[in-house]
Backbone as JSON, one array per atom type, in Angstrom:
{
  "sequence": "MGTLPADWRILHHPANDIDDELARIGTYSLLKARERIEAGERVGAAGIALSLLRDLVTVYRLEWRNGRRGVIRTLLVCCHRCLVYVTIYAERVRRER",
  "N": [[82.09, 4.07, 8.84], [83.4, 7.2, 9.68], [84.1, 9.64, 12.28], [83.41, 13.12, 12.59], [85.89, 15.69, 12.82], [86.32, 17.54, 15.88], [86.2, 20.35, 15.55], [84.67, 20.63, 13.31], [82.1, 20.02, 13.86], [78.63, 20.68, 14.2], [77.12, 22.8, 16.41], [74.26, 22.53, 18.28], [71.48, 24.07, 19.87], [69.39, 22.76, 21.77], [67.85, 23.65, 23.83], [66.65, 25.98, 23.12], [63.63, 27.72, 22.8], [60.25, 28.64, 21.9], [59.88, 31.18, 22.98], [62.49, 32.24, 22.99], [62.94, 32.28, 20.23], [60.96, 34.08, 19.35], [61.87, 36.41, 20.55], [64.18, 36.85, 19.09], [63.17, 37.24, 16.54], [62.04, 39.83, 16.32], [64.32, 41.49, 16.52], [65.96, 40.62, 14.34], [64.21, 41.08, 12.25], [63.97, 43.88, 12.19], [66.62, 44.55, 11.54], [66.88, 43.38, 8.98], [64.89, 44.8, 7.64], [65.95, 47.4, 7.72], [68.19, 47.07, 6.08], [66.92, 46.57, 3.63], [65.46, 48.93, 3.27], [67.53, 50.79, 3.01], [68.49, 49.86, 0.61], [66.59, 50.77, -1.04], [64.11, 49.57, -1.33], [60.59, 49.34, -1.73], [57.29, 48.93, -0.48], [53.82, 48.23, -0.58], [50.56, 48.28, 1.07], [48.95, 46.26, -0.05], [50.93, 44.66, -1.12], [52.11, 43.67, 1.19], [50.07, 42.0, 2.22], [49.76, 40.17, 0.08], [52.34, 39.06, -0.06], [52.48, 37.82, 2.42], [50.55, 35.79, 2.17], [51.71, 34.37, 0.03], [54.14, 33.57, 1.22], [53.18, 31.98, 3.32], [52.15, 29.78, 1.9], [54.39, 28.85, 0.4], [56.4, 28.34, 2.34], [55.1, 26.53, 4.04], [54.73, 24.4, 2.3], [57.28, 23.37, 2.23], [57.6, 22.59, 4.86], [55.58, 20.86, 5.76], [55.8, 18.15, 6.28], [56.92, 17.98, 8.75], [54.98, 18.13, 10.63], [53.42, 19.36, 13.55], [55.59, 20.91, 14.38], [56.42, 21.88, 11.92], [54.3, 23.56, 11.25], [54.53, 25.49, 13.26], [57.09, 26.47, 12.67], [56.58, 27.51, 10.11], [54.78, 29.58, 10.76], [56.45, 31.2, 12.34], [58.45, 31.97, 10.51], [56.89, 33.35, 8.63], [55.91, 35.37, 10.25], [58.27, 36.79, 10.8], [58.98, 37.64, 8.16], [56.73, 39.16, 7.49], [56.87, 41.18, 9.42], [59.17, 42.47, 8.53], [58.28, 43.54, 6.04], [56.18, 45.18, 6.95], [57.59, 47.02, 8.49], [59.15, 48.26, 6.5], [57.08, 49.4, 5.0], [55.94, 51.12, 6.94], [58.05, 52.9, 7.33], [58.17, 54.09, 4.81], [55.68, 55.4, 4.72], [56.04, 57.15, 6.86], [58.08, 58.79, 5.86], [56.8, 60.01, 3.73], [55.05, 61.75, 4.84]],
  "CA": [[81.92, 5.5, 8.79], [84.2, 7.86, 10.7], [83.5, 10.77, 12.98], [83.93, 14.43, 12.18], [86.74, 16.35, 13.82], [85.55, 18.35, 16.83], [86.0, 21.71, 15.07], [83.74, 20.59, 12.18], [80.77, 19.67, 14.33], [77.64, 21.76, 14.33], [76.57, 22.85, 17.77], [72.85, 22.88, 18.32], [71.01, 24.49, 21.18], [68.05, 22.21, 21.88], [67.1, 24.33, 24.88], [65.94, 27.12, 22.54], [62.2, 27.49, 22.69], [59.53, 29.65, 21.12], [60.15, 32.51, 23.55], [63.79, 32.7, 22.46], [62.77, 32.55, 18.81], [60.18, 35.31, 19.21], [62.73, 37.53, 20.92], [65.11, 37.09, 17.98], [62.45, 37.65, 15.33], [61.94, 41.29, 16.3], [65.64, 42.08, 16.25], [66.4, 40.32, 12.98], [63.28, 41.72, 11.31], [64.37, 45.28, 12.06], [67.89, 44.61, 10.81], [66.61, 43.07, 7.58], [64.13, 45.92, 7.08], [66.87, 48.53, 7.51], [68.98, 46.76, 4.88], [66.08, 46.72, 2.44], [65.14, 50.35, 3.13], [68.73, 51.43, 2.46], [68.61, 49.43, -0.78], [65.56, 51.46, -1.81], [62.92, 48.76, -1.53], [59.31, 49.92, -1.33], [56.21, 47.95, -0.45], [52.52, 48.8, -0.23], [49.72, 47.45, 1.93], [48.56, 45.06, -0.8], [52.13, 43.85, -1.23], [52.29, 42.97, 2.46], [49.08, 40.92, 2.29], [50.08, 39.15, -0.92], [53.57, 38.36, 0.3], [52.17, 36.95, 3.55], [49.9, 34.6, 1.62], [52.72, 33.63, -0.74], [55.08, 32.96, 2.15], [52.49, 30.89, 4.02], [52.05, 28.62, 1.01], [55.7, 28.32, 0.01], [57.12, 27.8, 3.49], [54.41, 25.33, 4.54], [55.01, 23.31, 1.37], [58.56, 22.8, 2.62], [57.6, 22.17, 6.26], [54.39, 20.1, 6.14], [56.16, 16.81, 6.78], [57.36, 18.09, 10.14], [53.81, 18.15, 11.52], [53.19, 20.56, 14.36], [56.8, 21.75, 14.32], [56.41, 22.55, 10.63], [53.32, 24.65, 11.33], [55.13, 26.54, 14.09], [58.19, 27.06, 11.88], [55.95, 28.31, 9.06], [54.25, 30.81, 11.37], [57.55, 32.06, 12.76], [59.08, 32.54, 9.31], [55.95, 34.32, 8.06], [55.89, 36.5, 11.17], [59.5, 37.54, 10.53], [58.91, 38.3, 6.86], [55.68, 40.17, 7.54], [57.41, 42.31, 10.18], [60.09, 43.19, 7.64], [57.49, 44.32, 5.09], [55.44, 46.22, 7.68], [58.56, 48.05, 8.85], [59.46, 49.01, 5.27], [55.89, 50.2, 4.68], [55.82, 52.19, 7.94], [59.09, 53.9, 7.06], [57.75, 54.82, 3.61], [54.57, 56.28, 5.11], [56.61, 58.2, 7.7], [58.85, 59.72, 5.02], [55.91, 60.73, 2.83], [54.27, 62.76, 5.59]],
  "C": [[82.69, 6.14, 9.94], [83.43, 8.98, 11.4], [84.15, 12.06, 12.49], [84.88, 14.95, 13.24], [85.89, 17.3, 14.67], [85.27, 19.76, 16.3], [85.09, 21.77, 13.84], [82.31, 20.38, 12.62], [79.89, 20.9, 14.46], [77.06, 21.7, 15.73], [75.12, 23.31, 17.71], [72.49, 23.27, 19.75], [69.58, 24.0, 21.35], [67.22, 22.88, 22.96], [66.35, 25.55, 24.36], [64.47, 26.78, 22.42], [61.56, 28.64, 21.93], [59.77, 31.05, 21.66], [61.46, 33.09, 23.04], [63.67, 33.09, 20.99], [62.01, 33.85, 18.58], [61.02, 36.54, 19.56], [63.69, 37.87, 19.79], [64.4, 37.63, 16.75], [62.38, 39.17, 15.23], [63.25, 41.95, 15.92], [66.06, 41.86, 14.81], [65.47, 40.94, 11.93], [63.64, 43.18, 11.1], [65.67, 45.43, 11.29], [67.67, 44.38, 9.32], [65.85, 44.22, 6.91], [65.03, 47.12, 6.81], [67.73, 48.31, 6.27], [68.16, 47.02, 3.62], [65.68, 48.18, 2.21], [66.32, 51.08, 2.52], [68.95, 51.05, 1.0], [67.52, 50.04, -1.66], [64.29, 50.66, -2.04], [61.68, 49.48, -0.99], [58.26, 48.83, -1.36], [54.93, 48.66, -0.02], [51.73, 47.84, 0.64], [49.29, 46.16, 1.22], [49.75, 44.12, -0.95], [52.4, 43.06, 0.04], [51.35, 41.78, 2.54], [49.41, 39.8, 1.3], [51.34, 38.36, -0.57], [53.35, 37.44, 1.49], [51.51, 35.66, 3.07], [50.88, 33.73, 0.84], [53.68, 32.89, 0.18], [54.44, 31.81, 2.92], [52.47, 29.63, 3.17], [53.43, 28.02, 0.75], [56.45, 27.7, 1.19], [56.44, 26.53, 4.0], [54.61, 24.15, 3.6], [56.32, 22.62, 1.7], [58.52, 22.14, 4.0], [56.49, 21.2, 6.64], [54.71, 18.72, 6.71], [56.59, 16.82, 8.24], [56.2, 18.21, 11.13], [53.64, 19.46, 12.25], [54.4, 21.49, 14.35], [56.88, 22.51, 12.99], [55.45, 23.72, 10.6], [53.91, 25.81, 12.13], [56.25, 27.23, 13.34], [57.64, 27.96, 10.78], [55.45, 29.63, 9.63], [55.36, 31.75, 11.8], [58.24, 32.73, 11.57], [58.18, 33.62, 8.71], [55.84, 35.56, 8.94], [57.11, 37.39, 10.93], [59.39, 38.33, 9.22], [57.87, 39.4, 6.84], [56.16, 41.4, 8.32], [58.39, 43.13, 9.35], [59.3, 44.09, 6.7], [56.72, 45.45, 5.78], [56.38, 47.35, 8.08], [58.95, 48.89, 7.64], [58.3, 49.92, 4.92], [55.75, 51.38, 5.65], [56.85, 53.28, 7.7], [58.72, 54.73, 5.83], [56.65, 55.81, 3.94], [55.11, 57.44, 5.95], [57.34, 59.23, 6.86], [57.94, 60.55, 4.12], [55.09, 61.8, 3.54], [55.02, 64.03, 5.74]]
}
């Protein structure tokens, strides 16, 4: 088996920790929410709760083999997605007032 050329290699940052991930979640959640708001997406309070439950189940089904890291990854992904939906909902409520 050969080695990949240097420009094909994937660079990982193993020093990234949960603090770094949490800092990125807020930024990327707002960006994703703005995209969806501009696309006309609407969500209600029940939709937020149902999507959170759906995401918990679907993401954990993919991550359960990773043990504790899988649980943390599941929570971070669900936190991101929930923030997106809450931001969309808050914008809708703000516009309706």
